[in-house]
MARRONU-552155 format. One record per residue (C-alpha): residue number from 1; x, y, z; residue in one letter; chain. Coordinates in nm, 2 decimals, always signed. Layout:
<recs>
<k: NUM	u: X	v: Y	w: Z	r: A	c: A>
...
</recs>
This chain:
<recs>
<k: 1	u: -9.57	v: -7.18	w: -10.40	r: M	c: A>
<k: 2	u: -9.31	v: -7.53	w: -10.52	r: C	c: A>
<k: 3	u: -9.07	v: -7.38	w: -10.66	r: M	c: A>
<k: 4	u: -9.20	v: -7.51	w: -10.99	r: S	c: A>
<k: 5	u: -9.56	v: -7.30	w: -10.95	r: E	c: A>
<k: 6	u: -9.44	v: -6.98	w: -11.09	r: L	c: A>
<k: 7	u: -9.80	v: -6.75	w: -11.12	r: S	c: A>
<k: 8	u: -9.87	v: -6.46	w: -11.36	r: I	c: A>
<k: 9	u: -9.80	v: -6.20	w: -11.18	r: G	c: A>
<k: 10	u: -9.45	v: -6.38	w: -11.02	r: E	c: A>
<k: 11	u: -9.36	v: -6.53	w: -11.40	r: V	c: A>
<k: 12	u: -9.48	v: -6.14	w: -11.56	r: A	c: A>
<k: 13	u: -9.26	v: -5.96	w: -11.28	r: R	c: A>
<k: 14	u: -8.91	v: -6.22	w: -11.39	r: R	c: A>
<k: 15	u: -8.97	v: -6.14	w: -11.76	r: T	c: A>
<k: 16	u: -9.11	v: -5.80	w: -11.74	r: G	c: A>
<k: 17	u: -9.38	v: -5.78	w: -11.96	r: I	c: A>
<k: 18	u: -9.75	v: -5.74	w: -11.85	r: R	c: A>
<k: 19	u: -9.91	v: -6.04	w: -11.71	r: P	c: A>
<k: 20	u: -10.24	v: -6.01	w: -12.00	r: S	c: A>
<k: 21	u: -9.92	v: -6.01	w: -12.24	r: A	c: A>
<k: 22	u: -9.84	v: -6.38	w: -12.11	r: L	c: A>
<k: 23	u: -10.24	v: -6.44	w: -12.15	r: R	c: A>
<k: 24	u: -10.16	v: -6.33	w: -12.53	r: Y	c: A>
<k: 25	u: -9.96	v: -6.59	w: -12.60	r: Y	c: A>
<k: 26	u: -10.15	v: -6.81	w: -12.47	r: E	c: A>
<k: 27	u: -10.44	v: -6.73	w: -12.63	r: E	c: A>
<k: 28	u: -10.23	v: -6.71	w: -13.00	r: V	c: A>
<k: 29	u: -10.02	v: -7.04	w: -12.95	r: G	c: A>
<k: 30	u: -9.64	v: -6.91	w: -12.84	r: L	c: A>
<k: 31	u: -9.63	v: -7.06	w: -12.51	r: L	c: A>
<k: 32	u: -9.89	v: -7.34	w: -12.39	r: P	c: A>
<k: 33	u: -10.17	v: -7.37	w: -12.19	r: R	c: A>
<k: 34	u: -10.13	v: -7.36	w: -11.84	r: T	c: A>
<k: 35	u: -10.24	v: -7.56	w: -11.65	r: P	c: A>
<k: 36	u: -10.47	v: -7.38	w: -11.33	r: R	c: A>
<k: 37	u: -10.53	v: -7.41	w: -10.94	r: T	c: A>
<k: 38	u: -10.83	v: -7.26	w: -10.80	r: G	c: A>
<k: 39	u: -10.85	v: -7.10	w: -11.10	r: G	c: A>
<k: 40	u: -10.56	v: -6.94	w: -11.17	r: R	c: A>
<k: 41	u: -10.27	v: -6.97	w: -11.39	r: R	c: A>
<k: 42	u: -9.97	v: -7.15	w: -11.24	r: R	c: A>
<k: 43	u: -9.61	v: -7.17	w: -11.49	r: Y	c: A>
<k: 44	u: -9.30	v: -7.38	w: -11.47	r: G	c: A>
<k: 45	u: -8.94	v: -7.24	w: -11.52	r: E	c: A>
<k: 46	u: -8.96	v: -7.35	w: -11.89	r: Q	c: A>
<k: 47	u: -9.20	v: -7.09	w: -11.98	r: A	c: A>
<k: 48	u: -8.96	v: -6.75	w: -11.84	r: V	c: A>
<k: 49	u: -8.70	v: -6.95	w: -12.01	r: R	c: A>
<k: 50	u: -9.00	v: -6.95	w: -12.34	r: M	c: A>
<k: 51	u: -9.09	v: -6.55	w: -12.24	r: V	c: A>
<k: 52	u: -8.72	v: -6.51	w: -12.22	r: E	c: A>
<k: 53	u: -8.61	v: -6.60	w: -12.61	r: V	c: A>
<k: 54	u: -8.98	v: -6.49	w: -12.75	r: L	c: A>
<k: 55	u: -8.87	v: -6.18	w: -12.68	r: R	c: A>
<k: 56	u: -8.50	v: -6.20	w: -12.78	r: F	c: A>
<k: 57	u: -8.66	v: -6.31	w: -13.10	r: A	c: A>
<k: 58	u: -8.85	v: -6.00	w: -13.08	r: Q	c: A>
<k: 59	u: -8.61	v: -5.78	w: -13.05	r: H	c: A>
<k: 60	u: -8.38	v: -5.96	w: -13.28	r: A	c: A>
<k: 61	u: -8.75	v: -5.87	w: -13.53	r: G	c: A>
<k: 62	u: -8.87	v: -6.16	w: -13.58	r: F	c: A>
<k: 63	u: -9.26	v: -6.19	w: -13.60	r: T	c: A>
<k: 64	u: -9.45	v: -6.37	w: -13.34	r: L	c: A>
<k: 65	u: -9.58	v: -6.58	w: -13.67	r: D	c: A>
<k: 66	u: -9.26	v: -6.69	w: -13.70	r: E	c: A>
<k: 67	u: -9.17	v: -6.72	w: -13.33	r: I	c: A>
<k: 68	u: -9.45	v: -6.95	w: -13.34	r: R	c: A>
<k: 69	u: -9.30	v: -7.15	w: -13.62	r: K	c: A>
<k: 70	u: -8.96	v: -7.11	w: -13.38	r: L	c: A>
<k: 71	u: -9.14	v: -7.29	w: -13.10	r: F	c: A>
<k: 72	u: -9.37	v: -7.55	w: -13.30	r: H	c: A>
<k: 73	u: -9.39	v: -7.58	w: -13.67	r: G	c: A>
<k: 74	u: -8.99	v: -7.79	w: -13.69	r: F	c: A>
<k: 75	u: -8.99	v: -8.15	w: -13.72	r: N	c: A>
<k: 76	u: -8.86	v: -8.27	w: -13.41	r: A	c: A>
<k: 77	u: -8.63	v: -8.42	w: -13.44	r: K	c: A>
<k: 78	u: -8.42	v: -8.20	w: -13.61	r: A	c: A>
<k: 79	u: -8.22	v: -8.03	w: -13.43	r: P	c: A>
<k: 80	u: -8.36	v: -7.69	w: -13.29	r: S	c: A>
<k: 81	u: -8.04	v: -7.47	w: -13.37	r: G	c: A>
<k: 82	u: -8.13	v: -7.61	w: -13.78	r: A	c: A>
<k: 83	u: -8.42	v: -7.42	w: -13.74	r: G	c: A>
<k: 84	u: -8.37	v: -7.12	w: -13.65	r: W	c: A>
<k: 85	u: -8.07	v: -7.07	w: -13.87	r: R	c: A>
<k: 86	u: -8.34	v: -7.11	w: -14.14	r: L	c: A>
<k: 87	u: -8.55	v: -6.83	w: -14.03	r: L	c: A>
<k: 88	u: -8.27	v: -6.62	w: -14.01	r: A	c: A>
<k: 89	u: -8.09	v: -6.69	w: -14.37	r: D	c: A>
<k: 90	u: -8.44	v: -6.61	w: -14.48	r: A	c: A>
<k: 91	u: -8.50	v: -6.25	w: -14.20	r: K	c: A>
<k: 92	u: -8.13	v: -6.12	w: -14.32	r: L	c: A>
<k: 93	u: -8.25	v: -6.16	w: -14.70	r: R	c: A>
</recs>
C-alpha cells in the first residue's frame, strides 16, 4: 500500500472514529468521495487532516451543516480563516 493510500480502517484508527462515521461523512458531503481500489476505499493524508478539523469543530460546538459550509461553502478565493471567523462570530452570538 502506498503511503498516500490509506484504508478506511487506518484512517479510522488515526482519527479515533469508526469506519461507519467515515462512510457517513462521505455520504453527507463532508468528505469528498474517495477513489476505490479493488472495491475498497483509499484515502490520502488530506482525509486524516479533514477528519481532525471536523472533530475539532464538532467539539467546539459546530453542527455538521456548519462544518460542511466551513469545508465547502465559502468563496474559493477568500482566505479560509475568514469563513471560520464568520461562523465562529455567529456561533458566539
